[in-house]
C-alpha angles and dihedrals in degrees: 000000000000092000120140134203115206124213109218139174140117120298123284099022101116101263094136092046089057091044090054090054092062105030133071085212101083114206126202117258127206143176091226125094118244091011092135118078101181142031120256122225121207132182104220129197114234109230109235121172089192091066090048092052094046090049090053088058099041097036090206127192088248139006118210122194127207115263138213130195115241122189120203103211113196116250123283126222137192108297096026090134087058092047102268113158099357087313108154094048092053093045087056089053089052090051090055091054120093097210136007139232106201110202118203126194108239100165138080120234124163090198092058108056117209113236090227094048097248141045112261115143095188092055089046090051090051091049092055093041091052093052091050091046092051090051091048092047091055093050093048092047090054091051090046090056090053093048093048089057090053091049088062088060091056097257105161094194089054090054091056090046091054091055092051095044091053089055090054091049092052089048093054092044086057088058094250131137122245093240090066097054115119105228136128117263090247089058094047089055088070090073096041091106092052095063095214114213095215092051093067118106111255140195119197121224119198107208104209139175121266094261090058097046096109105033107017127227143246092294092055090051089053090055094047091049092050091050099041092112092052130078094220117125120246117208129189117219129169098214098191091047091048089051090056091048093050091056094058113105104215135050089232092057092048092049092050091048091051093049091051088053092048094247129131094203138356111287090227088066089063089047092053092049090048090052090049090052093045089057088055091244133144137173137241121192139226121197135194144125094273099043143002112195144174113219123204119230137161114259109262097032116143126231095262092051091047090052088056090060088064094045136332090236090062091054094045095048098033114156105163144323123239104213128198122183113233095234091053091050093051094044095049098034105223145037091251093052090051091051092047090052091052092242098125113098126208110219133185130226094277095056109124107232115233125216109271097016113153106220137190112193120213114200144157126204 
């Protein structure tokens, strides 16, 4: 799908520790501000219990999960939009991301000094938001200047664009993010070519200490209170604890460690699934003795388009899709049993694929 989710936040908050928990590409961590000079890209497996359960039934030679690209973008600081730290470069990396995971430090640690001198996740969130808003403001102002020149030539579309761009400028000057502006979709389309940073969907991750892994702490409550008027999801992850879990060699050891911490699964699993959802992605499944696999598609894709994700020949020669619902497959225990029960559906090329559909593509090239 070639869509990326960027992990952002100010420096020294544990972003890279969390990134290392989910990525095979291990990035270097440090206690020093501005120690990172480049963003790190990781291809991350999307945890999916449905694929695990199907694989238990099929016992395939291999089982392949869906993946998502996660970019660990080094921490921002005040003045990033003016180049502080390595600010402008990292803001460009954020602009190239399709969705954002905003990590907030919600733990105390004397050995990890906070760049602002104290732990305050709401202040940190506002620092990052301001830098993104300043970057967005500059881009909108440049487009406004271009549109105002076109207005002088009598361009009616440019006149409408000027009105909308001025609304965005007022919104940013009021320290608000683009995603919260109240405009019609047709008006928002005017800034589509600007790729505003604060218009990207975001999930907030509160990085807490081990003792706060299950229920959070006062810092988490501060974040939730600050975001109560937004629809963005807030997750709690104990980064250092997750790092310890990720180093364990066996599934049994990881499960025991999680149970001792009062967790049912690693918090980073929820973060990966949240990123997948933010990117407007979902999975359909294929099952067989050689391979069980989760395939990544955009929500709303039809069966023919989904077939093309497997191979272009399947899309080109698409005849039909044989579709089994996951719950039916698990309840009845095999493809044959589902067919015998009349639960397999034959769907044409315009069928909108649902998350978790098990599909068998019939084609002829």
